[in-house]
C-alpha positions as CSV (number, residue, x, y, z in Angstrom):
1,M,10.9,-13.4,8.1
2,A,8.9,-16.3,9.6
3,G,7.7,-14.2,12.6
4,S,7.3,-10.9,10.9
5,R,3.9,-9.5,10.0
6,F,3.0,-7.5,6.8
7,L,-0.1,-5.3,6.7
8,V,-1.3,-4.7,3.2
9,L,-3.7,-1.7,2.9
10,G,-5.7,-2.2,-0.3
11,A,-6.3,-5.5,-2.2
12,G,-6.6,-4.1,-5.7
13,G,-4.2,-3.5,-8.5
14,L,-1.1,-3.0,-6.3
15,G,-2.3,-5.0,-3.4
16,C,-2.9,-8.2,-5.3
17,P,0.7,-8.6,-6.8
18,A,2.1,-7.3,-3.5
19,L,0.4,-10.1,-1.6
20,L,1.7,-12.6,-4.1
21,G,5.2,-11.1,-3.9
22,L,5.1,-11.3,-0.1
23,L,4.0,-15.0,-0.2
24,A,6.9,-15.7,-2.7
25,G,9.3,-13.9,-0.4
26,G,8.5,-16.2,2.5
27,A,6.0,-14.1,4.5
28,R,4.0,-16.2,6.9
29,R,1.9,-13.6,8.7
30,I,-0.2,-11.1,6.6
31,G,-3.1,-8.8,7.3
32,V,-5.1,-7.5,4.3
33,V,-7.3,-4.5,4.6
34,D,-10.0,-3.5,2.1
35,C,-13.7,-2.6,2.1
36,D,-14.5,-3.2,-1.6
37,V,-15.8,-6.1,-3.6
38,V,-14.2,-7.8,-6.7
39,D,-15.3,-6.1,-9.9
40,A,-15.0,-7.9,-13.3
41,T,-13.7,-4.7,-15.0
42,N,-10.6,-4.7,-12.8
43,L,-9.5,-8.3,-13.2
44,H,-6.8,-7.5,-15.8
45,R,-4.8,-5.9,-13.0
46,Q,-6.2,-7.5,-9.8
47,V,-4.4,-10.8,-10.5
48,L,-5.4,-12.7,-7.4
49,Y,-9.0,-13.0,-8.5
50,D,-11.0,-14.5,-11.4
51,L,-14.6,-14.4,-12.6
52,G,-15.7,-16.7,-9.8
53,D,-14.8,-14.0,-7.2
54,V,-16.8,-11.2,-8.7
55,G,-19.1,-9.6,-6.1
56,A,-17.2,-11.2,-3.2
57,P,-15.4,-8.9,-0.6
58,K,-11.8,-8.5,-1.7
59,V,-10.4,-9.5,1.7
60,E,-12.4,-12.8,1.6
61,A,-11.4,-13.6,-1.9
62,A,-7.7,-12.7,-1.3
63,T,-7.6,-14.8,1.9
64,R,-9.1,-17.8,0.1
65,R,-6.8,-17.5,-2.9
66,L,-3.6,-17.1,-0.8
67,R,-4.6,-20.0,1.4
68,E,-5.0,-22.2,-1.7
69,R,-1.3,-21.4,-2.5
70,S,-0.1,-21.7,1.1
71,P,-2.4,-23.6,3.5
72,G,-0.2,-22.8,6.5
73,L,-0.3,-19.1,5.9
74,E,-1.5,-17.0,8.8
75,I,-3.7,-14.3,7.1
76,E,-6.2,-11.9,8.7
77,P,-8.9,-10.4,6.4
78,I,-9.8,-6.9,7.7
79,P,-12.9,-5.5,6.0
80,L,-12.3,-2.0,7.2
81,R,-13.1,1.4,5.6
82,L,-10.0,3.5,6.4
83,D,-10.2,7.0,7.8
84,E,-8.1,8.8,10.3
85,R,-9.8,7.2,13.3
86,T,-10.0,3.6,12.0
87,L,-6.5,3.8,10.6
88,S,-4.9,5.1,13.8
89,S,-6.6,2.4,15.8
90,L,-5.5,-0.3,13.3
91,L,-1.9,0.8,13.3
92,A,-1.8,1.2,17.1
93,A,-2.8,-2.5,17.4
94,Q,0.0,-3.8,15.2
95,S,3.0,-5.5,16.7
96,A,6.4,-3.8,16.5
97,D,7.6,-6.3,13.8
98,T,4.9,-5.2,11.3
99,V,5.8,-3.7,8.0
100,V,3.0,-1.7,6.3
101,L,2.4,-1.6,2.5
102,E,0.2,1.3,1.3
103,C,-1.5,-0.1,-1.8
104,S,-4.5,2.2,-2.1
105,D,-5.4,4.5,-5.1
106,Q,-6.0,7.5,-2.9
107,P,-3.2,10.1,-2.6
108,D,-4.6,11.6,0.6
109,L,-4.7,8.2,2.2
110,K,-1.1,7.6,1.3
111,F,0.1,10.6,3.2
112,L,-2.2,9.8,6.2
113,V,-0.8,6.3,6.3
114,H,2.8,7.7,6.1
115,D,2.2,10.1,8.9
116,L,0.5,7.7,11.2
117,C,3.1,5.0,10.6
118,G,5.6,7.6,11.8
119,E,3.6,8.2,15.0
120,H,3.3,4.4,15.7
121,H,7.0,3.7,14.7
122,L,6.1,1.3,11.9
123,P,8.2,1.0,8.7
124,L,6.3,1.1,5.5
125,V,6.3,1.0,1.7
126,V,4.3,3.5,-0.3
127,G,3.5,2.9,-3.9
128,G,1.5,4.4,-6.7
129,V,0.8,3.4,-10.3
130,Q,-0.8,5.2,-13.3
131,R,-0.8,4.5,-17.0
132,W,2.5,2.9,-17.9
133,G,4.4,3.3,-14.6
134,G,4.7,4.5,-11.1
135,Q,6.9,4.6,-8.1
136,A,7.5,2.9,-4.7
137,M,9.4,4.1,-1.7
138,A,10.6,2.4,1.4
139,V,10.3,4.5,4.6
140,R,11.7,4.0,8.1
141,H,11.1,7.2,9.9
142,G,14.4,8.6,11.2
143,A,16.5,6.6,8.7
144,G,16.9,8.5,5.5
145,A,14.4,10.6,3.7
146,C,10.7,10.1,4.2
147,F,7.8,10.2,1.7
148,R,7.1,13.9,2.5
149,C,10.7,14.8,1.8
150,V,10.0,13.9,-1.8
151,F,6.3,14.6,-2.1
152,E,5.4,17.4,0.3
153,G,1.7,16.6,0.1
154,A,-1.1,15.2,-2.0
155,P,-1.6,16.9,-5.3
156,P,-4.9,18.7,-6.1
157,A,-7.5,16.5,-7.5
158,E,-7.2,17.9,-11.0
159,L,-3.5,16.8,-11.1
160,A,-4.2,13.3,-9.8
161,P,-6.9,11.8,-12.0
162,S,-8.3,8.4,-11.0
163,C,-7.2,5.1,-12.5
164,A,-10.7,4.9,-14.1
165,A,-10.1,8.2,-15.9
166,V,-6.6,7.7,-17.2
167,G,-6.2,3.9,-17.2
168,V,-3.5,1.6,-15.8
169,L,-1.5,-1.0,-17.7
170,G,-2.0,-4.3,-15.8
171,A,1.6,-5.2,-16.2
172,A,2.6,-1.8,-14.6
173,A,0.5,-2.5,-11.5
174,G,2.0,-6.0,-11.3
175,A,5.5,-4.7,-11.5
176,L,5.0,-2.0,-8.9
177,G,3.2,-4.4,-6.6
178,F,6.0,-6.9,-6.7
179,L,8.5,-4.1,-6.2
180,M,6.6,-3.0,-3.1
181,A,6.7,-6.6,-1.7
182,H,10.5,-6.7,-2.4
183,L,11.1,-3.4,-0.6
184,A,8.9,-4.6,2.3
185,V,10.9,-7.8,2.7
186,A,14.1,-5.9,2.4
187,L,13.0,-3.5,5.1
188,D,12.1,-6.4,7.4
189,A,15.5,-8.0,6.8
190,G,17.3,-4.7,7.7
191,D,18.7,-4.0,4.3
192,D,19.6,-0.4,3.5
193,V,16.5,0.4,1.4
194,A,14.9,3.0,3.7
195,G,14.7,6.4,2.0
196,T,15.0,4.8,-1.5
197,L,12.5,5.8,-4.2
198,I,12.3,3.6,-7.3
199,A,10.4,4.9,-10.3
200,L,9.4,2.6,-13.2
201,D,8.5,3.7,-16.7
202,L,7.5,0.6,-18.6
203,R,6.7,2.5,-21.8
204,E,10.3,3.5,-22.1
205,L,11.7,0.5,-20.1
206,R,13.5,3.0,-17.9
207,P,13.9,2.4,-14.1
208,Q,15.3,5.1,-11.8
209,Q,16.6,4.7,-8.3
210,I,16.7,7.9,-6.2
211,R,18.2,8.4,-2.7
212,P,17.1,11.9,-1.8
213,G,18.4,13.8,1.2
214,R,16.2,14.7,4.1
215,R,14.4,17.9,3.5
216,A,15.0,20.7,6.1
217,G,11.8,21.4,8.0
218,C,10.0,18.3,6.7
219,P,7.1,17.5,9.1
220,G,7.4,13.8,8.3
221,C,11.0,13.7,9.6
222,D,10.7,16.0,12.7
223,P,8.9,14.2,15.5
224,H,8.2,17.5,17.2
225,A,6.5,19.1,14.1
226,P,2.7,19.1,14.0
227,R,1.3,16.7,11.5
228,P,0.0,18.5,8.4
229,A,-3.8,18.9,8.2
230,Q,-5.5,16.0,6.5
231,G,-8.1,16.7,3.9
232,P,-11.2,14.6,3.5
233,L,-10.6,11.2,2.1
234,G,-12.4,10.2,-1.1
235,P,-14.6,7.1,-1.3
236,A,-12.4,4.1,-1.0
237,C,-15.0,1.5,-1.9
238,S,-18.4,1.0,-3.5
239,T,-21.5,2.1,-1.8
240,S,-22.6,-1.4,-1.0
241,A,-19.2,-2.4,0.3
242,A,-18.9,0.7,2.4
243,A,-22.2,-0.2,4.2
244,A,-20.8,-3.6,5.0
245,C,-17.5,-2.2,6.2
246,S,-19.2,0.3,8.4
247,R,-20.9,-2.4,10.4
């Protein structure tokens, strides 16, 4: 664990508790990627920050807060706006001992991260949260089912409303973020969690653990299959933050 690296994509509702969970799990090397700034309206679920961080770039605020808890932590803030080009370059630059945590709120980006991690041979954890619950899945390409075995592709926009439109319980984001950190640490330790999907329904207090089989013809599992076409990614950060990230 001491030498392993964890790359957290997104420092928002899932990324904040995931970062805290990694720190609690003994992680010593972390990269955090985001291109947005801290917003006061999101503080109920972005638990790393407080009012003093509002307006600051999330990667800078997250780095400062984590170093306050662990001064010896090796953390790299990466203020990057993710698209296919920047994400591929970022993943290609990672060491072989890196575990990726996909903590964004964009369904299309989750599939792009999943596919590119397969191309670059990096294990990952993909998570999502909405309203009262969500799910997280550990993926090691070639070992068990992948994310596309379960979810073939991103849903149409009308079936995937934004967090702003439908709301997210802060506790649900916290539970899913910590779960993602646990799965990432378990992947790094070689535990048999790859291909495991865990769904949480906090309204009914009902967790589910699913170990699906690999889907025949799944492009995420077949290294010779062409990667599915990627639709345009939605805006991942505010206009002002996007301008800063593009520099």
